[in-house]
N, C-alpha and C positions, 0 to 999 in steps of 0.2 A: 648374106655373106657368111661363109663358114668361119667358125672360131678356130684360131690357131692355138694349140696347147703347147706348153713348154715343160721343162723339167720341174718347174715349181708346181705343176699340176699332178705330178707323179707320186703315187703312194708306194714307195719302194719296199716298205716293210711287208707288203703282201707277198713278196717272193721268198720270204724266210721259210726254210724247210722244203722248198720245191727243188726238184732236180730237172734241169732243162737239157734235153737232147737235141743237138744240132745234127740233123740227118742230111748228110752231104757236106763234104769239106772242100768244095771247089771255090770258085771265084767269089761267091756270095757267102757261103757257109763259113769259110775260114775267117774273114774279118769279123763277122758277127760273133763267132765263137770267142775270138780274142777279146772283143769289146765287152761281151757279157762276163767273161772270166775276170777281166780287169776291173769290172764293176762290182765284183764280190759274189756273183752267182755261182751256183754249183752246176758246172757244165760237163756233159759227156758228149762224145762224138759217136754217131752211128754211121758206119761206112762199109762198103764192100772191101774185101781184102785186096786193095790196089795201092798205087803210089800215094793217093790222097790219104789213105789210112796210115801209111808209113810216115807221111809228113806230119799228120796230126799227133801221132805217137811221139815222134822226135821233138815236137814242140810242146810236149808235156801234158797232153790231154789223155784221159782214159778213153780208149777206143774200143768199141764193141761192134759186133755185127748189128745190122739194123733191127732185126727182131729182138735181140737182147736189149738194145738201147730203148726200144719201144716198151719193153716190159718194165724196165727200171725207172724210166722218167715219168714225171707227171705232165710235163709240158713238152710237146714235140714240135720243133721248128723245122719245117720242110723246105730245104733250100736247094734241092736237086732240080735239074732241068725239067721244064713242064712236060716234055715228051717222054721222060723216063718215069715220072712220078706215078701215073696210074697203075702200072704193073708192079712197081715196088710197093706201093700202098696196098694193093690187093694181096700180094704174097707175103709181105714182111711186116706190115704195120697193122692193118685191119684186124688180123686174128688176135692181136695182143692188146687191143684197146679195152679200157674199162671205165666205169663211171668215175668222174673226177679228172680224167685226162682233158687236155686242151690241145687241139691241133692248130698250129699257127702257120698259115701259108704265107710265103713271100711273094706269091703271084696269084692273082685271082682267076687265071685261065681255066684251071681244072674244076674249080667250083662253078664258074659261070656256065661252062658247057657240060657239067655233070659227068665228067670223066672220073671224078672222085666224088663219092657220095658218103659222107661220114654218117655214122649211126646217130640216132637221136639222143643217146645218153652221154655224148661228149660235147664240150664247148669247142667252138670253131671260130677262128678269127683270122684276119689278114693284117700283116704288118709289111707294107710295101715301100721300101726306100725309093725315093724319086731322085736317084743319082747313080752314077757309074759305080759298079762294084769295086773298082780299083781305088775309089776315093773314100770308102767307108772307114777303113782303119786310119788313114791319114787325117781325116776330119775329126775323128774321135780323139786322136792324140793331140790335135791342135785345139780341142775343146770348141770346135765349130759346129759339130753335129751335121744333120742333113734333113731335108724335108721328107716326111713319111705320111702315107695314107694309112689310117687305122679303120678297120671295118669289123664289126661284130656280126658274124653270119648266123651263129646259133649259140644259145646260152642255156645251160641246164643246171649249173652249179650255183646254189644260193649264195655262197661266199664270193662269187664272181659277179653277182648281180649289181647293176648300177642303173642310174637313170639315163637310158639310152634312147635317143629319138632319131629321126631322119636327118638327111643332109642339111647342115647349116642351122639346126634348130637351137644350138647353143646349150644343150643339156650336158650334165656331168658324165664324163667317161667312166666306164667300169674300171675299178681300181687296178686289178691285175693287168688289164690291157695298157693302162697308163704306165704301170711299173715296167713291164717288159720293154716298151718302147724307149723309156728313159734309160734302162740298163743297156740296151743295145747301142746307146750313144746317139739316138735319133732326136730326142726332144730338145737338145741344145739349140737346134735350128727351128724346130716346131713340127707338130704333126696335126693332121686334120682328120676328124671323125667323118668318114665318107658316108656311112649308113649303118643301120642295124636291121638284119633280116628277120630274125625270129628269136624269141626267148621262151624257153621251157624250163620252169623251175617251180618248186613247191611254193 
């Protein structure tokens, strides 16, 4: 049986000094950006120049193009639709990745089918809320949280290293993964470590 982790398991101090870019300000990106900002994270929004960008700017976020957001942030939360992500990643995100970055997918589709193949020098994870996007903000404000799957796909940064094992092994989650999930408002309800794919670190 998989262990369920909660906010008590989160090491929130590991996010100090990190800039988190929410790439995509649609149905999923908007509530996550608000939850992260309200939790004290430094959040910027990466978007095309459309009505979503205008909305994010009107709601007080620093809005940059996706390439500029990818350059400035250390943690990149990819919340755009699965069908749009491969081309956006190839043209606007991949050229700006550097060692120490972490790509955080909200869906595992593009990873599973290899439509997006991150370089070996970045950390890659999945934070997938198991609820409707429309409830993410409401549950956060009501301090209810929501169930979430946490998956460490690729690990290269020593400071993000943790004792990670396979499904249900009950090992300790990597600290930044725990922290990001808690900051997004997810771990009030609990999150499950789905698996760990690979770890490359000194």
